N, C-alpha and C positions, 0 to 999 in steps of 0.2 A: 327304517330305511337306511339310517346311518350304519347300523350293524351289518346290513346286507352288503353295502358298498365295501366296508372293511373286509368282510369275508371274501368278496370277489377279488380284492387286491391281494390278499394273502394267498388265495388259490393261484392267481397268476404268477406271483413271486415264486411259489413252490414249484409250479410247472416249469418256469424259466430255469430255476436252479437245477431241477431234475434233468431238464434237457441239456444244460451245459455239462452236468456231471456225466451223462450218458455219452455226450460227444467226446469228452476228455478220455473216458474209459475205452471207447471204441478206437480212438486214435492211438492210445497206448498199446492196445492189443495189436492193431495193424502194424505199428512200428516194430513190435517184437519179432514179427515173422518176415520182415522185408530184408532184401539183400543190402549189403553195405555199398550203396551207390547214391547218386544224386536224388533219386526218388525217395530214399529213406530220409535224406536231409530235408526234403520238402515237407514230408509228413511230420517230421520232428518240428519244423518251423510252425506248422499249423497247431501242433500240440502246445508249443511254447507260447504262441499268441493267445490260445484259449486259457492257459494257466495265468498268463499276465493279466488278461481281462478279468479273471476271477480273483486277482490279488494273491495267487499262490506263488509268491516270488522264489522261495527257497526250492520248491519242487521244480519250478521252471529252470532255475540255475543248474540243476543236475542234468537236465536234458541239453542245456546250452553247452556244458562242458563236453559231454559225449559227442554232440553234433559238431562242435568246433574241432575236435580231434579228427573226426571222419572227414570233414571238409578240407582240413589241411593235408590229410594223407592222400586224398584224391585230387587236391588242388582245385576245388570247386569255389571259384571266386564269389559267385552270387551268394552261395550259402554262407561263406565266411563273412561277407558284408552284412547280411541280414541278421546272422547270429550275433555279431559284434554290436549291431544296433540294438537288439533286444536286451543284450547284457548291459549296455549303457543305460537303457530305460530303467532297468531294475536298480542299477547303482543310483540313478537320480531319485527314484522312489525311496531309497534307503538313506538319502542325504549325502552320499559319497560323490560330491560334485567333481572332484579331481579326476577320479577314474572314469566318471561318466563323460566328461569333456574329452578325455584322451580317447575313449572308445568311439565317441561320435566322430571325432576328427579322422580316425582310422577308417570307419565305415564310409564316411563321406568321400574319402579318396578312392575307395574301391567302387562306390556307386558312380562317381564321375568317370572312372575308367570304363565301367560297363554302360555308360551313357543313360543311366537310370535317373531321369530328371525328377520324377515324383519322389523317389526315396531320398534323393539329395535335398529336396525341399523339406521333407519331413525331418531330416536330421538338422537342417538349419533352424527349423521351428523349435525343435527340442533344445538346441544350444541357446537360442534366444530366450527361452523360458528360464533356463538356469541362470544366464547372465543377468536377466531382469530381477530374479529372486535374490541374487547376490548384490544387487544395487549398481551393477555395471550397465546403466540404462542406455548409454550411447552405443556400446558394443552390442547389447541385446537387441536394440532396435534394428541394427543393420542385418542381423541374422534373421529376425522375424520378417522384415521387409523383403529379404531375398527369397523367402518361401512363399509369399503371398501370391505372386502372379501364377505360378504353377498350380497352386491349390485352387485358385479362382477359375482357371481354365478347365480344371477337371470337376469343379463344383463339389469338392469334398467338404461337406458341411461341418462334420465333426472336427476335422483338422483346422478348417477356417475359423471355427468358434474359438479354438485354443489360440490360434495366431492373432485374431482380432482382440481377444481379451488381453493377451500379453502386451500387444502394442498399445492398447488403451491405458493399461496400468503404467507402462513406461512413460508415455506422453504426460500422463497425470502427474507422475513423480518429478518430471523435469519442468513442470509449470507450462507446458505447451497445451493450453486448455482447448483451443480450437481443434487441434489434432486429436486430443483425448475424446472430445465430443464426437468427432467423425468416426473413430474406431469403436467407441462404446455403442454408437448407433448401429454400426455394422455387426458387432457382436450380438446385439439385441435381436437383430433379424435372424441370425443363425440359431440363437437360443430358442426363439419362438418355433422355428422349424423342428428343433430337437426336443421341444417341450421340457426344456431345462428350467424349471421354476426357480431354483436357487440362483442360477446365473442371470435369469431375467430380472429378479429382484435386485441383485447386486448392480446390474447395468442401469436399471431405472433409478436407483438411489444415487449412483454416481452422476448420472445425467442431471438429476434434480439439483444436486449440489453444485455442479459446474455451471448450470444455467443461473442459479441463484447468485454465484460469484460474478457472473456477467450482467447481473441486474435484470435478467429476463425472467421476472417473477412468475408470469403466467405459465411459461413452459416448465418452470420448476414445480409449480403446483400440479400441473398435468402429470408429471412423472412421479411425484410423491403420491398422488391419488391412485396411480397404477399399482404402486407397491402396496398401498393400503387395501386395494381391492383384490389382491392375489391371495392364494391359499396360504402362502408362507407368512402372511401378516397375522395369522392366528398366534404366532409366537409373540408373547408379551413384550420381549425385549425389542423386537423389530417394530411392533405396533406402538410402543411407548416412545421410541425415537421418532418415527415418522409423524405421529400425531403432534408432537412438540414442534417439529420443524415446519409442518404444514400450517399450524396455527400461526407461527411467526411469519410465514409467507403471506397469509391473508391479512395479517396486521399491517404489512407494508402497503396494502391497498386501502387501509382504513375500513376494511370489512369486519367490523367488530363482532357481528353476530356469529359468523363462521369461525373467526379467530377464537372467540370465547368457547364455542362448542368443541373444537379440536383440542385446545389447550387444557380445558378441564378434563377431558377424557384422558389425554396424555398424562396429566398430573396424577390422576387417580391410579392409572396403571403403574406408573413409576413409583408411587408411594407404596403400593401393594407389593411390588417386586423389590423395593429398596434399591432401585437402580439410580445411583447418585448422578452419574453423567447425564442421563436423559432427564432426570428431575431438575437438574440445574438449568437446562435449556427451557423447560416448561415454566419454571419459576421466573426466570428473567423476562420471558415473553408475557407472562401473566402480569408481572409488575409493570411492564410497558403499557399493556392494555388498560389496566386500572388507572395508571397515571394519566393516560389520554382521556379517560372518562371521568377524571377528577375524583376518583375514589382513592384519596391520598393515604389514608390510614392503612387500608388493605395493601396498597402498592408498596408502602414502606416495609410492612411485615414480610411480604414475599421477596422483596429485593434484599433485605438483610439476611434472610435465610439462604438466598442464592449466593450471596457473598461468602458466607461461612462454608458452603459446599465447594464453591470455586477454589477457595484457598486450601481446603482439605485435600482436594484431588488435583490441585495445581493446574487448573484449566484457565490459562491466562487470557484466552480469547473471550470467554464468557465473563471473566473478571473485569476485563476492559469495558465490556458492555454494561456490567453492573455499576461501575464507577460513573459512566456517562448518565445512566438513568437516575442515580442518586443525586447527581449534580442538578439535573433538571427538576427533580422532586423538591430539593431544598430551595432552589431558586423560585419555584412556584409558591412555596410557603414563606418566601422572603427571609429565609434563614441563610443570608448571604455568606456569613463566616464559614458555615459548614459547606455551602456550595463551592466556595473557593478551595477548601481542603480537598473535596472530591475532584475538582478540576485539576488540582496539582497532582493527585494520585493518578488520574487518567493520563495526563501528559507524560509523567515519569514512566508508567507501564507501557504506554504507546511507543515512546522513544526506545525503550528496552526491546520491545518486540520488533521494531523496525531494524535495530542493529542486528538482532539474532536472525531476522529474515534475510538481511543483506548477506550475512555470512553463510546462511543456508543456501541462498540463491547462487552464491559464488561456487559452492561445493556441488550443487545438484544440477543447475541449469547448464545446458549444453548449447553449442553454437548452432545457429539455424540451419547450416549446411548439414549437420549431423542428424537432423530430423528427417531427411530424405535419404533414399537408398544411394549409397556410393558403389558403383559397379566394381571398383577395385578394393572393396573393404576386406576381402578374404583372399589375398594373393597366396597362391600355394608356396609352401616352403620346400625347397629342394631336399629330397631324401636320398641318403646314400644307399646303394643297393646291397652292399656286403658289409659284414662286420669288420673285415680287414681294412676297408676304406675308412670306416669310422675311427678305428684305432690310429691309422696313419694321419687322419685329419686332426685328431686330438694331439698327437705328438708334435705335429707341425705347428699347431696353435701354441703349445707349451714352449716350443723353441723360440717362436716369435715373441712370446711374452717375456722370456728371460732376456732376450736382446733389448727389448724396450725398457726392461727393468734396469739393465746395466747403463743404458743411455740416460735414463732418468737420474740415477745416482751421480753420474758424471756432470750432468747439467746442474744438479743441486750443489755439488762441490764448487763448481765454477761460480754459481750465484753467490755462495758464501764468501768467496774471495773478493769478488767485485763489490759486495755489500760492505765488507770490512774496509776496502780502499775508499769507497765513497764516504763512509763514516769519518775516516781520518781527515779527508778533505773538508768535510762539513765542520769538524771541530776546529780546524785551522782557520777557517773563514768566519767562524762564529763571532769572534771578538769584533771584527770589522762591521759585521751586520748589526751586532748589538748596539754599537756606537751610532751607526746610521739611524737605527730605529729610535734611539733616544732623542736624536735631533728632530726626527719627523714628529715624534710625540709632542715635543715642545712647540713645534710650529702649529700642530693641530690644536693644542690648547689655546694658543694665541688667537688662532682663527675663530675658535668657538667663543672666546671672550669678546672678540670684535662683533661677532654675529649677535651675541646677547645684548651688547650695548646698542647695536642698530635696532634690534627688536624693541628695546625699552624706549628708545627715542621715537620710534614709529608709534608705539602705544601712546606715549605722551602727546604726540601730534594728533592722533585720532581723538583722544579725550578732549583736546583743545578744540578740534573741529566740531565735536559733538556740542560743546558749550556754545560755540559760535552759531551753529545751526539752530540750537534750542532757542537762543535769544532772538534769532532772526524770525523764527516761526511765531514765538510768543508776541514779538513786537508787531507782527503783521496780522496773522489769522486770529489769535486770541483777542488782540486789540479791536478788530472789526466787530467780533461778536459782543464783547463787553461794551463797546461804544454804542451799539444798537440798543442794548438793554438800558444803558444810562440815558440815552435819548428819550426812550419811552418814559422812564422815571421822571426826567425833567419836565416833560410835557404834562405829566400827571400832577406834579408839584405846582406848576404854574397855573393849573386849572384850564389849560388850553384844550383839554379833551373832555368831551361829554361822557356820561356813563355808558351810553350806547356805543360810542366810538371806542371807548376803552375795552368794553366787552368784545367787540369785533377784533381788537388788536391782541387780545390775550393769547390765542393760538400761536400767532407769530412770535410774541414775546416768549412763550413756552418753548417754541422751536429753537429760538436763539439761545436760550438758557441751556437746553439739552445739547445743542451743538458745542457750546462753550465747555460744558461738563465733559462730554466725550473727547473733545479736543485736548483738554487739560489731562484727562485720564490717559489718553494715548501718549502724550508727550512725556509724562512722568514715567510711565512704564518703559517707553522706548529709551529714554535717557538712562534709566536704571539698568536695562539690559546691555546698553553700550558700555556702561562702567563695569560690566562683568560681575554683578552682585546678585543676579537671580539664582536662587537655589530651589529647585522643585522639591515638594514634599508629597510624593505620590501616595495614593490610597485607592481602595476599590469603592466607586460611587456609581449611582444610577444616573445615566445621561438624560433620561426622560425628566427627572426632577430639575436639572439645569435648564432644559428647554422651557419647562413650565415657568420657572422664575424669570428667565430673561425675556420671554414673550410678553409677560405682564408689563415690563418696563416700556415696551414700544407699542402696546395695544392702542393707547390714545392717539399716538402719532400716526399709526396705520389707519385708524378710523378717520382722522382729520384729512388724510391724504387719499382716502377712498380705496384702500388696498385690502384684499382678502387674505386671510391666513388659513392654510391647510396644515393640520398637525398629524403627520403619519408616524410620529415617534413611538417607539416601543420600550418597554422596560428592559434595559440591558445595562451591563456593567463594563466600565473601563478602568484601567489601572493607571492613574495619572494624578497630577496636582489639580485638585478641583478648582481652586481659585484661578489658576492660569487658564484652565479650560473655559471658565465663565467669561474671562476677558476675551478669548477667541470667539465664543458664540455671540457675545455682545457686539463685537466689531462686525461679524459676518451679518447679523440681523440688521445693524445700522446701515451697512453698505447696501444690502438688498432693498431696504426702505428708501435709501437715498436715490437709487437708480431705477425705482419703479414709479409708474404713473397711475393715475386714477383708473380703476378697473383691473389692474394687474393682480397677480397672485404670488404670495410667498409660501413656499412649502418647506417644512422641516421634517426630516426622517432619519432613520438609522437602521443598520442591519449588520449581521455577523459574516465575516469572510476570513477563512483560514486562521481561526483563532484570534482575529482582530475585531475591533469595534469600528465601523465606518459610519460617520455622521455627515449629513449633507444639508446645506441651506440653499434652496433653489428659488429663483424669481423669474418672472416672465417680462422683465423690464427691457431696457434698451440694449443690453448685451455689451460685449467688449470685442474690439477688433483683434486680429491675430498679432499685429505688431505691438499693441498695448498690453497684451497678456504677458509678454516677455518682460515688461517693466514692473509688473505688480509686486513680486515678492523680493525685489532687490533692495538692498539697504540704502536706498536713496529716496528722497522725497518726490513722489509722483502722485498727482491728484487731478481730478476733473470735477466740475460742478455737477450737482444732482439735477433731477428733473424739475425741482422747484428752486434751482440756483443755490442748493446747499453747498457749503464749502467744507474742506477737510485739510488735514496736514499731509496726507499722502503717506503716512507712516503706519497706519493701522494694520495693513496686511504684512508689513515687515515685522511688526511686533508679533502678530499671529504666527508667522513662520518660525520665529525664534522660540516662542513658547511651546509650540507643537514639537519641534525638534528636540527641545530640552527634555521632553517627556517620551522620547523614543518613538515619535510618530511622524506622519507625513501630511502635507497639505497641498492640494492642487485644485485647478479650476478647469471647467469645460464651459465654453461660451460660444454663442452664435450672435453676431451683430443683428440687432433688431428683434431677436427672439428671446433673449434672456441668458442668465448665467446660473451655473451650479458650482458651489464651492464644497469640496470634500475634505474631511479630516479623518485620518486613520490613527487609532490609538491601540496599544496592546491591552489584552484582557487579563494579563498576569505579569508579574515581575519578570523582566527579561533575564535569561540565564547568563 
């Protein structure tokens, strides 16, 4: 069956070629016997068109030269315009864009004179194609857009296909993705009418790529599958690329079965054809698939192979994906030192790509106004009618240039004289200015010394105030907690308490001891920070481990108070001083416990945002009013009693703020009175650059 189809196609091709050859021969014979008038030129144009369609450009040029001479001799404007247009088409096919553009412009002027709007549109479309090929996207867009309306009115599908494809490529190259999608879709419609399988595949591939960039993965899959189902997909290079991309799209939906099916097929084809670019895409996606399914050994092997290929062919986009996947793999295996290395490689390459993308965007992206047709984009340039006028104009221009040249030299000489005079004045006054500057410098030094003395005095006053505040708090709050504990001990020593009474008072005694411990802990850290002696020692640590340690310290107190704990913490890493972070978490948990009542819930959680680690401690307690939120993190003592009349220094959150900011982080709160509060801490995941 297949042989029969191939035989039929060969027969059709032979018949078409034979028909075209017969047509060319008959036109050549007819042309030889015609009179030298406009009808001979029209026949010649038909012959030139047939030769151009069959790619016989050199033979076509011979007839163009003869017809051009005849058209000029009888002053046949229509013939001159069409012959010039065909000559430009051939120049364009041979890559001679300068002569092609010149010829197009000449033919367009003649077509406009003849009011031939269709031919004018075709010329504009041809100029647009050349400009877009040369990378002049803004200019090329205007010419192609100018041709569209006339071609659409006449429903010239072949010309429209060329115009739509040109516009789509131009919009794609200037990052106008929505416009690119619009014209690739229009081009696809014309290509389907023309049964242009190669064009259909190219449009489908580009549409799939554009929709993937817009994160419309379903549409991307739809267009990739169209390419896969076409006859062109029998080409292993196309099939290897599409299967690798299609598997990646299904992976974004966690459809592992289809992703695996397409990726394995793509991998096998690319291995067989030794196509490194397509193999790289398949390996990265296979590594991602196996990583998600916890097949870590296979994932590592595939990703390392992908990394070698990406470096060898310098594919930075896939290399960036490779680094990200390796970081995830080593984090899953708890090889955090390696994960940190991959994370650093990822950030460095990502920043490099962003810088190059910015420079590329600045050079290729055009203004939004240039994406639409400007009616005045192609203003006609006035042409001189005779050679004598051109010569006269040139002489007049040269004369004006010489006058301007003379004036320029005169102005330059005057500028030199004035400059010399100003330099002399400057040198004369320089001594006085220098003396004045020396006096000003001395005054500035004295002022700076005075400011330094004032700052030193202010610092000493602050230290003294810290000392007074510390003693005041110790004498008041710490004294109350310790006095309560001493009272219990005295009653126990005197035998005033029975065993049962003592057992009942143990939770209260434990609460007072914990309050005293946390109070003393906060006071010492706060006073230390005020003396400017805190030095963070950052490292990479697991925030989930800190949550587990600190929750254990308050479990008994939470149980005694009837408060539930919900732990939504995840294994994640922050780059900060672990001991300082522990102080912050201990304070936040203590505050949540203090302001929660029986039946309330405390929730701890964390997640990643823009390369940062965000930790939250939330409670469903009594909440904080808007006016009191503003007082929380200020370096002053502000406190309120807890739900069981627990006391505090009011300095815990001030300490937390200082410790978090020392580690390049942020702390904030969201609260609703009567509904609860959530405290957030944001820390970096790597050393700040």
